N, C-alpha and C positions, 0 to 999 in steps of 0.2 A: 314732360307733359305726354300724355297718352294721345295720339292722334285717332280720330274717328274713322275707321276704315270703312267705306261705303260698298266697295266691290273688289273682289280679289279672285284670280284665277291663275294658271300657269304662266302667263304672259304678261299680265298688266294688273296694277292694283291703283285704285282710286280713293283718295281720302278727302274729308270735308275740312279745308284749309281754315283754321280761324283767322280772324282779322288781326293784323299785326305781325304776322309772321312772313318772313321773306322765303322765297322758294329755294334761292341759293345765295351765296355769298354776292355782295354787291359793294362797288366803291361809293355809292351814295350813302349807305348805311354801314360804315366801317366798324362802327362800335357795336354791331350786332353779332351775338355769339350763337344764336339758335337759327336754324334753318330747316325747313320742312325735309330736305333731302336727308339731313343727318339724323333727324329726329326719326323718321320712318326707317331709315336704315338700321338705326339702333333698336327701334321697336320691334321688328320682325325678323332682325338678324341676317338680311340680306341686302345687297347692293341694288339700289334702284336708279334709274335715269328718268329725270323730268323730261316730258315731251312738248310741254307748252308752259305759259307763265300765267301767274295771278299776280295782280299788284300787291304790295305789302299790306295795303288796307283793306283788300277785297277779300272776302270770304268765299267758300263754297268748293265746288268740283275741282279737283286737281289729280291729273292722271300721271304714272309713272310706268315706265316698261322695266322688266326684268333682266332683258337683254338688247343686244344693239340692233338686231334685226328687227324686233319689235318697235323698239324706239324710232327706226328709220321708218317703218310702215305707218306708225301713227302721225310722225312728224311730217310725212308726205300728205297725210289728209289734212293736216292743219295748214301748212304751206299752200295748200290748192283751195282753201276755203270750203273744204268738204265737211267739217266737223259744224253740227249745228248747236251752238251755245245760247242758252237762255239766262238772261239775269233779271234780278229785281232791284229797284232802286227808289229811294225816296228823294224827290227833287224840289226844288224851290219853284213855287209859281204853279199855274196849271197850263201843261203844254196842250195842243190839240189832241183830239181823240186818238188819233193814229196817224202815222206818216213814216216815211224814209228820210233820213239826213244823209244827203250826198255832199260831202264837204273833204276835199283831199287833205291829208295829213303829212308833214314831215316827220322823219324820225330823229328824235333827239339825244337818246342815248343808245348804247349798244346792250347786249345781253347782261352786263355786268355793271350797267350804271354809268360807264364812262361816256363823257359828253362827244356828238358827233357834230362836224361843221358841214357846211355846204351840202346837207342832205336834200335831194329833191323829194318834193311833195308827191305822194302816192295817193291814188284813188281810195276813197274810203267810204263805206256804206253801212247804215245802222238802221233797222226796224225798230219802231217803238210803238206801244200801245199804252194809253192812259187806263189804268185799272180803278183808281179811286182818288177822290179829292177830298180836302179838308180846309175849311177856313178857321182860324183861331182868333178869337177877338182879343188881340195883343199886337201893340205896335212894335213889331220886332225891328223894323226898317223905317222908312219914311211914310210908310201907309198906316191907317188906323188898325188894320188887321193883316193878318199873315196867312198866306195862301201855300199849300204843299200838296204834293201829288204821290201816288205810289205808281211807278211805271214798269212795264215789262220790255226789256231791250233785248235784240238780237242782234250781234255785229255779223254783218255778212262779208266782211273782211277782217283782216287780223292786224291792225295797227297798234302801236304801242299807245297805252292809254286812251284808245279810241272812245271808248263810252263816256268816259269823263270829259274828254275834250269835245266830242260832239254834243254833249248835254249843255255844256257851256257855250257852245256857238250857237245854240238856239234859244239861249237866255233862261235855261232851267237847270242849272248846275246841281250836281248830286250833293246832298247834304253831308257835312263832314270832309268834304274835299278841300284840304288846306291849299292846294296849288290852284286848282281851277274854280273853287266855289266862293263864297263871300262870308267872311268871317264873323259878321254880325248874326247870320242864321246859323252857322256852326255852333257858336258860342251859346246861342239860345237853346239848341237841343241838349248841349253839355249841361246847362243849367235846368232846364224843365224836365228832360227825360234821363239824366244822368248818362247820356250817350254821346262818348268822345269818338267813336269809331267812323269811317266811311260808310255810309249806308248803300253799300252795292255788294250783291252776292250772286254767284254763279249757282243758280239752282238746277239746271238741267244741261245734259249734254248728250248728242247723238251721234253716232259715227259706226263706221264699219269696224267689225272684230278684226284686229290685224293678222289674226290666223285663220280664222274661219270664214271670214267676209260676211256673217251675218249681222244684222243690223242689231244695234246695242244702245239701249237708253238708260242713262243712269241719272238718279236725282239727288239732291242734298237739301235737307231741312235748313230754314232760317233760323238761326240761334242767336245766342247771348243777347247783347243789348240791342240788336236789330229787332229780335223777336219782341222785345219788351216795347220798342216803340210801336210796332205793329199792334200790340195788343192795346196800349194807351190810345191810339188812334182809331181802334174800333176795327182793324183791318184783317185781324188772325184769322177769321173763318172765310173771307174772301180769299186769302191766300192758300188756305188749305183745300179750298174748293175748285180751284184753278184747273181747267181741262189742261189735256196736252196740246202744246202750241202748235200751229200748223208748221209744216216744213219750210224751211227758210229758202229753199231752192225748187 
């Protein structure tokens, strides 16, 4: 498969990672044989180093460095929560118009999916904004109608699975999340919209260029089945007209 390259210079490269693709090998998905690192290396004929992660089910912006110094500088920005990341998600129910989720999270697996034990909970913050709502006249769960919302999410810290776990924590799990969501709603989206993926995508990233220090803003389109859901719910124009989000810090 050919990966969609969103940005490239002498130091780094950014792709639009499709949903369902692992960044690198993981013990959780030992049967997988395709990884973003390998596919990108084969596509451009150069070695690359991932500097952050996206969950297998999450699509969108994924950064790689061409050398260890660039990887170190970008990694430091991620470690210090200096990279501003913006995601879009479809969630169950109607969350408040805006807010900040302050809920500590413990790390459950290492970078390769191996279980961790006795990991202490770490502070975790997520800023969210409700962009649109819909109420469908169908009894998906125990109510006579089903409510869903499109939300913009900005993780202010970088904990594993933070957005998915935080949305579950406030009672509005991301649609398509088999671990933290609710199966009856996930199955409804599979039947009604032919969408079996996690409806979470990283659509914008802002950081300092590791070589020049200049501010760099990258964006990724919402594609595949996620885009089809947005179109079916009448949210396509709203997403395309979204202004640049305010700075997270």
